[in-house]
N, CA, C and O atoms as a MOPAC input file, in Angstrom:
PM7 MOZYME 1SCF
protein

 N   -198.53700 1  -163.09100 1    83.73400 1
 C   -198.94400 1  -163.86700 1    84.88000 1
 C   -200.47900 1  -163.95600 1    84.89100 1
 O   -201.17200 1  -163.01500 1    84.50200 1
 N   -200.98200 1  -165.08800 1    85.33600 1
 C   -202.42300 1  -165.33300 1    85.38200 1
 C   -202.92900 1  -165.30400 1    86.82400 1
 O   -202.22000 1  -165.68800 1    87.75400 1
 N   -204.16200 1  -164.84300 1    86.98800 1
 C   -204.81900 1  -164.84000 1    88.29400 1
 C   -206.04400 1  -165.74200 1    88.23800 1
 O   -206.80800 1  -165.71400 1    87.27400 1
 N   -206.21800 1  -166.53400 1    89.27900 1
 C   -207.39000 1  -167.39500 1    89.41700 1
 C   -208.49000 1  -166.54700 1    90.04900 1
 O   -208.34600 1  -166.10400 1    91.18800 1
 N   -209.59100 1  -166.31600 1    89.32400 1
 C   -210.63700 1  -165.42600 1    89.83100 1
 C   -211.94100 1  -166.13800 1    90.17400 1
 O   -212.87900 1  -165.51200 1    90.66700 1
 N   -212.00300 1  -167.42700 1    89.91800 1
 C   -213.20900 1  -168.18000 1    90.22000 1
 C   -213.06800 1  -169.60900 1    89.77500 1
 O   -212.03500 1  -169.99400 1    89.22900 1
 N   -214.10000 1  -170.40700 1    90.00300 1
 C   -214.05300 1  -171.81100 1    89.59600 1
 C   -213.75400 1  -171.95400 1    88.10100 1
 O   -214.49900 1  -171.46100 1    87.25500 1
 N   -212.67700 1  -172.62100 1    87.80200 1
 C   -212.27100 1  -172.90600 1    86.41500 1
 C   -212.01100 1  -171.65800 1    85.58200 1
 O   -212.14700 1  -171.69900 1    84.35900 1
 N   -211.64100 1  -170.55200 1    86.21700 1
 C   -211.39200 1  -169.33500 1    85.44700 1
 C   -210.12500 1  -168.63100 1    85.91500 1
 O   -209.99300 1  -168.26300 1    87.08200 1
 N   -209.20800 1  -168.45400 1    84.99000 1
 C   -207.99800 1  -167.66600 1    85.20900 1
 C   -207.90500 1  -166.64700 1    84.09600 1
 O   -208.26600 1  -166.93100 1    82.95400 1
 N   -207.42200 1  -165.46400 1    84.42200 1
 C   -207.28900 1  -164.40000 1    83.43200 1
 C   -205.88700 1  -163.80500 1    83.52300 1
 O   -205.21300 1  -163.90600 1    84.54900 1
 N   -205.46800 1  -163.18600 1    82.42900 1
 C   -204.17100 1  -162.52900 1    82.44600 1
 C   -204.24100 1  -161.29300 1    83.32500 1
 O   -205.18600 1  -160.50900 1    83.24100 1
 N   -203.24600 1  -161.13000 1    84.15800 1
 C   -203.21000 1  -160.00800 1    85.09100 1
 C   -203.23200 1  -158.66800 1    84.35600 1
 O   -203.84200 1  -157.71100 1    84.83100 1
 N   -202.57600 1  -158.59600 1    83.20900 1
 C   -202.50100 1  -157.34900 1    82.43700 1
 C   -203.85400 1  -156.92200 1    81.88400 1
 O   -204.05100 1  -155.74800 1    81.57200 1
 N   -204.79200 1  -157.86500 1    81.76000 1
 C   -206.10700 1  -157.56300 1    81.19600 1
 C   -207.10700 1  -157.06300 1    82.22900 1
 O   -208.20800 1  -156.64500 1    81.87000 1
 N   -206.73800 1  -157.09900 1    83.50900 1
 C   -207.63600 1  -156.64300 1    84.57100 1
 C   -207.53900 1  -155.12500 1    84.71000 1
 O   -206.44900 1  -154.56900 1    84.84900 1
 N   -208.69600 1  -154.46700 1    84.67000 1
 C   -208.75000 1  -153.02200 1    84.86400 1
 C   -208.95900 1  -152.70700 1    86.34500 1
 O   -208.30200 1  -151.82400 1    86.89500 1
 N   -209.88900 1  -153.44300 1    86.99300 1
 C   -210.19700 1  -153.17100 1    88.40100 1
 C   -210.83800 1  -154.38500 1    89.05700 1
 O   -211.47400 1  -155.21200 1    88.40300 1
 N   -210.65000 1  -154.46500 1    90.37600 1
 C   -211.27300 1  -155.50000 1    91.19700 1
 C   -212.02100 1  -154.77900 1    92.31700 1
 O   -211.43200 1  -153.99300 1    93.05900 1
 N   -213.31600 1  -155.05000 1    92.43400 1
 C   -214.14800 1  -154.36800 1    93.42400 1
 C   -214.83000 1  -155.34800 1    94.36000 1
 O   -215.20900 1  -156.44800 1    93.95700 1
 N   -214.98200 1  -154.94100 1    95.61400 1
 C   -215.77000 1  -155.68200 1    96.58900 1
 C   -217.23400 1  -155.37000 1    96.30600 1
 O   -217.61200 1  -154.20000 1    96.24700 1
 N   -218.04100 1  -156.36900 1    96.13400 1
 C   -219.43500 1  -156.18000 1    95.74400 1
 C   -220.25800 1  -155.49000 1    96.83900 1
 O   -221.09600 1  -154.64100 1    96.53800 1
 N   -220.02600 1  -155.84700 1    98.09700 1
 C   -220.80700 1  -155.26100 1    99.18800 1
 C   -220.55600 1  -153.76600 1    99.35100 1
 O   -221.50400 1  -152.98800 1    99.46300 1
 N   -219.30800 1  -153.36300 1    99.36500 1
 C   -219.00200 1  -151.95300 1    99.63100 1
 C   -219.16000 1  -151.06300 1    98.39900 1
 O   -219.49300 1  -149.88500 1    98.53300 1
 N   -218.93100 1  -151.59700 1    97.21600 1
 C   -218.98000 1  -150.74900 1    96.02200 1
 C   -220.39400 1  -150.54000 1    95.48500 1
 O   -220.65200 1  -149.53200 1    94.82700 1
 N   -221.30700 1  -151.45600 1    95.74600 1
 C   -222.66200 1  -151.30200 1    95.21100 1
 C   -223.50700 1  -150.32200 1    96.01800 1
 O   -224.68900 1  -150.13900 1    95.72600 1
 N   -222.92200 1  -149.70100 1    97.01300 1
 C   -223.60200 1  -148.63700 1    97.74100 1
 C   -223.77100 1  -147.43400 1    96.81300 1
 O   -224.74500 1  -146.68900 1    96.91900 1
 N   -222.82300 1  -147.25500 1    95.91400 1
 C   -222.84000 1  -146.12800 1    94.98700 1
 C   -223.86800 1  -146.33200 1    93.87600 1
 O   -223.97300 1  -147.41500 1    93.30100 1
 N   -224.60600 1  -145.29600 1    93.59100 1
 C   -225.58400 1  -145.31700 1    92.51200 1
 C   -224.90000 1  -145.54900 1    91.16700 1
 O   -225.44200 1  -146.25200 1    90.31400 1
 N   -223.71600 1  -144.96600 1    90.96600 1
 C   -222.98800 1  -145.10200 1    89.70100 1
 C   -222.54400 1  -146.53800 1    89.46000 1
 O   -222.58800 1  -147.01900 1    88.32700 1
 N   -222.12100 1  -147.21900 1    90.50600 1
 C   -221.70000 1  -148.61400 1    90.37000 1
 C   -222.88600 1  -149.49700 1    90.02000 1
 O   -222.78800 1  -150.35300 1    89.14100 1
 N   -223.99500 1  -149.29600 1    90.69500 1
 C   -225.20400 1  -150.07100 1    90.38700 1
 C   -225.65500 1  -149.83300 1    88.95200 1
 O   -226.05600 1  -150.77200 1    88.26500 1
 N   -225.59400 1  -148.59100 1    88.49800 1
 C   -225.96700 1  -148.25900 1    87.13000 1
 C   -225.01400 1  -148.93400 1    86.13500 1
 O   -225.45500 1  -149.47100 1    85.11900 1
 N   -223.70900 1  -148.90600 1    86.42800 1
 C   -222.72000 1  -149.54800 1    85.56400 1
 C   -222.99200 1  -151.04900 1    85.44100 1
 O   -222.98900 1  -151.59500 1    84.33800 1
 N   -223.22800 1  -151.71100 1    86.57600 1
 C   -223.48900 1  -153.15100 1    86.55300 1
 C   -224.79400 1  -153.48500 1    85.83200 1
 O   -224.87400 1  -154.48600 1    85.12000 1
 N   -225.80500 1  -152.65700 1    86.01400 1
 C   -227.08000 1  -152.88300 1    85.34100 1
 C   -226.92000 1  -152.75200 1    83.82800 1
 O   -227.46900 1  -153.56000 1    83.07900 1
 N   -226.18000 1  -151.75000 1    83.37300 1
 C   -225.93400 1  -151.56500 1    81.93900 1
 C   -225.10800 1  -152.71700 1    81.36500 1
 O   -225.39200 1  -153.20600 1    80.27200 1
 N   -224.08600 1  -153.14600 1    82.10800 1
 C   -223.24700 1  -154.26300 1    81.65300 1
 C   -224.07200 1  -155.53800 1    81.54100 1
 O   -223.88800 1  -156.32000 1    80.60900 1
 N   -224.97500 1  -155.74700 1    82.48100 1
 C   -225.83400 1  -156.92800 1    82.44200 1
 C   -226.79800 1  -156.85800 1    81.25500 1
 O   -227.04400 1  -157.86200 1    80.58600 1
 N   -227.33300 1  -155.67800 1    81.00500 1
 C   -228.24400 1  -155.49400 1    79.88300 1
 C   -227.52800 1  -155.76700 1    78.55300 1
 O   -228.13100 1  -156.28900 1    77.61500 1
 N   -226.24200 1  -155.41200 1    78.47800 1
 C   -225.44600 1  -155.61800 1    77.26300 1
 C   -224.80400 1  -157.01000 1    77.21700 1
 O   -223.99400 1  -157.29100 1    76.33300 1
 N   -225.16200 1  -157.86900 1    78.15900 1
 C   -224.66900 1  -159.25900 1    78.21400 1
 C   -223.14200 1  -159.33900 1    78.36800 1
 O   -222.49900 1  -160.21100 1    77.78400 1
 N   -222.56800 1  -158.41700 1    79.16400 1
 C   -221.12800 1  -158.42500 1    79.41300 1
 C   -220.78600 1  -158.98300 1    80.79100 1
 O   -219.61000 1  -159.08800 1    81.13600 1
 N   -221.80300 1  -159.34400 1    81.58800 1
 C   -221.58300 1  -159.86800 1    82.93900 1
 C   -221.55900 1  -161.39200 1    82.88700 1
 O   -222.47600 1  -162.02500 1    82.36300 1
 N   -220.48800 1  -161.96900 1    83.44200 1
 C   -220.33400 1  -163.41600 1    83.45800 1
 C   -220.18100 1  -163.88400 1    84.91300 1
 O   -219.16800 1  -163.59400 1    85.54900 1
 N   -221.17000 1  -164.60000 1    85.44000 1
 C   -221.03800 1  -165.13500 1    86.80200 1
 C   -220.10300 1  -166.35100 1    86.80500 1
 O   -220.15400 1  -167.18500 1    85.90100 1
 N   -219.27200 1  -166.43600 1    87.80700 1
 C   -218.35000 1  -167.56600 1    87.95000 1
 C   -218.81500 1  -168.42500 1    89.11000 1
 O   -218.66200 1  -168.03800 1    90.26800 1
 N   -219.36800 1  -169.56400 1    88.81800 1
 C   -219.84700 1  -170.47400 1    89.85600 1
 C   -221.27600 1  -170.17200 1    90.24700 1
 O   -221.92600 1  -169.27900 1    89.70400 1
 N   -221.74400 1  -170.95300 1    91.21700 1
 C   -223.13400 1  -170.85200 1    91.65600 1
 C   -223.28600 1  -170.20100 1    93.02500 1
 O   -224.40200 1  -170.01100 1    93.50900 1
 N   -222.16600 1  -169.86100 1    93.64400 1
 C   -222.21200 1  -169.21600 1    94.95400 1
 C   -222.55000 1  -167.73500 1    94.80100 1
 O   -222.45500 1  -167.16800 1    93.71300 1
 N   -222.94200 1  -167.13000 1    95.90500 1
 C   -223.22200 1  -165.70200 1    95.92900 1
 C   -221.93600 1  -164.93800 1    95.62300 1
 O   -220.92400 1  -165.18000 1    96.28100 1
 N   -221.93700 1  -164.02200 1    94.64500 1
 C   -220.70800 1  -163.30200 1    94.31100 1
 C   -220.28100 1  -162.34300 1    95.42200 1
 O   -221.11600 1  -161.70900 1    96.06700 1
 N   -218.98100 1  -162.25000 1    95.63000 1
 C   -218.42400 1  -161.36100 1    96.64300 1
 C   -217.66100 1  -160.20100 1    96.02100 1
 O   -217.41600 1  -159.18900 1    96.67600 1
 N   -217.28600 1  -160.35000 1    94.75400 1
 C   -216.53700 1  -159.28800 1    94.08500 1
 C   -216.84500 1  -159.30500 1    92.59700 1
 O   -217.41700 1  -160.25900 1    92.07000 1
 N   -216.45300 1  -158.22700 1    91.93500 1
 C   -216.54500 1  -158.21800 1    90.48200 1
 C   -215.26700 1  -157.64800 1    89.90100 1
 O   -214.63500 1  -156.76100 1    90.47400 1
 N   -214.90300 1  -158.18700 1    88.73800 1
 C   -213.65600 1  -157.83600 1    88.08200 1
 C   -213.99600 1  -157.26000 1    86.71700 1
 O   -214.71600 1  -157.88200 1    85.93600 1
 N   -213.47900 1  -156.07300 1    86.43000 1
 C   -213.68500 1  -155.44700 1    85.13000 1
 C   -212.43600 1  -155.69800 1    84.29600 1
 O   -211.31400 1  -155.43200 1    84.72600 1
 N   -212.65700 1  -156.21300 1    83.10200 1
 C   -211.55800 1  -156.54700 1    82.20800 1
 C   -211.37000 1  -155.47100 1    81.13100 1
 O   -212.25300 1  -154.64600 1    80.89500 1
 N   -210.22400 1  -155.50000 1    80.50200 1
 C   -209.89200 1  -154.53000 1    79.45500 1
 C   -210.90100 1  -154.57100 1    78.29700 1
 O   -211.19400 1  -153.53500 1    77.70000 1
 N   -211.42700 1  -155.74900 1    77.98100 1
 C   -212.39900 1  -155.87000 1    76.88400 1
 C   -213.82700 1  -155.55100 1    77.33100 1
 O   -214.78400 1  -155.83800 1    76.61100 1
 N   -213.97000 1  -154.95500 1    78.52400 1
 C   -215.23700 1  -154.51600 1    79.12400 1
 C   -216.11300 1  -155.65500 1    79.63000 1
 O   -217.28400 1  -155.43900 1    79.94300 1
 N   -215.56800 1  -156.85600 1    79.71400 1
 C   -216.27500 1  -157.97200 1    80.34100 1
 C   -216.23200 1  -157.77600 1    81.85100 1
 O   -215.23600 1  -157.29500 1    82.39300 1
 N   -217.31200 1  -158.14900 1    82.52700 1
 C   -217.37800 1  -158.05500 1    83.98400 1
 C   -217.61300 1  -159.46200 1    84.52500 1
 O   -218.61100 1  -160.10200 1    84.19400 1
 N   -216.69100 1  -159.94000 1    85.35700 1
 C   -216.82800 1  -161.25500 1    85.98200 1
 C   -217.31800 1  -161.07700 1    87.41000 1
 O   -216.78400 1  -160.25400 1    88.15300 1
 N   -218.33100 1  -161.84200 1    87.79700 1
 C   -218.80300 1  -161.88800 1    89.17900 1
 C   -218.14300 1  -163.09500 1    89.83900 1
 O   -218.38700 1  -164.23600 1    89.44600 1
 N   -217.31300 1  -162.83800 1    90.83700 1
 C   -216.52400 1  -163.89300 1    91.44800 1
 C   -217.00700 1  -164.23400 1    92.85600 1
 O   -217.39300 1  -163.34400 1    93.61500 1
 N   -216.98600 1  -165.52500 1    93.20700 1
 C   -217.34100 1  -165.91300 1    94.57500 1
 C   -216.19100 1  -165.66400 1    95.55400 1
 O   -216.34700 1  -165.87500 1    96.75700 1
 N   -215.04100 1  -165.21900 1    95.04700 1
 C   -213.88400 1  -164.93800 1    95.90300 1
 C   -213.93300 1  -163.49100 1    96.38200 1
 O   -214.43500 1  -162.60300 1    95.69300 1
 N   -213.40500 1  -163.28300 1    97.56700 1
 C   -213.28400 1  -161.94800 1    98.12500 1
 C   -212.27600 1  -161.15100 1    97.30800 1
 O   -211.29900 1  -161.71500 1    96.81500 1
 N   -212.49900 1  -159.84800 1    97.15600 1
 C   -211.59500 1  -159.02000 1    96.35700 1
 C   -210.17400 1  -159.00800 1    96.90800 1
 O   -209.21600 1  -158.97300 1    96.13700 1
 N   -210.02400 1  -159.03500 1    98.22100 1
 C   -208.68000 1  -159.05200 1    98.81400 1
 C   -207.96200 1  -160.36100 1    98.53000 1
 O   -206.73700 1  -160.37600 1    98.40300 1
 N   -208.68800 1  -161.44100 1    98.43100 1
 C   -208.09800 1  -162.73900 1    98.09200 1
 C   -207.58200 1  -162.72500 1    96.65600 1
 O   -206.48700 1  -163.21900 1    96.38900 1
 N   -208.34300 1  -162.17700 1    95.75000 1
 C   -207.92700 1  -162.10300 1    94.35300 1
 C   -206.72600 1  -161.17000 1    94.21600 1
 O   -205.79200 1  -161.46100 1    93.46900 1
 N   -206.75200 1  -160.06000 1    94.93100 1
 C   -205.67600 1  -159.06700 1    94.84600 1
 C   -204.34500 1  -159.64200 1    95.30000 1
 O   -203.29900 1  -159.31800 1    94.73900 1
 N   -204.38700 1  -160.50700 1    96.32900 1
 C   -203.14700 1  -161.10400 1    96.84600 1
 C   -202.54700 1  -161.98600 1    95.79900 1
 O   -201.49700 1  -162.58700 1    96.02600 1

């Protein structure tokens, strides 16, 4: 089954490791460090031009920044 995670982007549900809310999860120093390292390694892919509300970590270690709320994607 596929999930729509942003404009023109759907991914296989089995390939998703985690879905996080950007506002609440970036309070943690470890999360900020993880995102900074992923960005430095060019593994972060923004979806659309809107302000991201969530991020999705994939099995291949790609991180998608989604304009959709994490609860919306989870449903």
